[in-house]
N, C-alpha and C positions, 0 to 999 in steps of 0.2 A: 504494500500500500504506500502511496505517496505521502510525504510529510506535509504536503500542502493541504490546508483546509479549504474546501470549496463551499462557497455560499452562493446560492442561486435563487433569484426572485422568480417565482413561477407566475406566469400570466394568470390573473384572476384567482390566485391561490396564495399559498404560504411562502415563506422563506425557508429553503431547505439547506441545512448545514451538514456537510459530510466530512468525516475524518476526526482527528483529535481536536478538542476545543474545551473551553470552560464557559459556563453560562451562569451569570449572576443577576440577581434582582437589583432594584434601586437602592437597597440598603447594603449591598455587598454580600448577601447570603447566596450560597452556591446551590444551583439546581444540580441534581445528579441524574443525567439521562442514562438510561439502561442500554443504549446502543450507540453506535458511532455515526448514525444518520438520524437527524431529527427535523421536524417541520415546525416552524414558529408561525403562529397565527398573525395575519395582517388585517383580517376583517373585523376583529374585535368580538365576534359572536361565539367563539369557542368557550365551552364550559370547562375546559382543561387548560386555561391560560398558564403560561405563555405558549403552550403547544397547540398545534392545529388538530381539530377533531373532525374536519370536513364540513363544518357549518357554513363555510363560504358558498357551498353548492346550494344550500337551503335558502340563503338570503340573496342569491344572485350577485355576489360580490364582483365588482368590476374594477380592475386596476392592472394596467400593462405598463411596466417600467422598462425603459431602454437606456443603456449607457450612452453618453455623448460620444460621438465619433470625432476624433481629432481631425481638423482640416489641415491640409498640407500647404 
């Protein structure tokens, strides 16, 4: 496995984090994910915050994020 942590913003869905990482709340308390790939909720509807539980499908969450391309 690569040492690089991959973070992907899924169209109309969560943020997926793969590989080794640490996740903390606003007070610095650590979450302990049980696997090396997790999905973080972006829609705010998950009952398992900060993790995604698929609620974005039920509320028709819409968000497509694209990285800015450098102009030459």
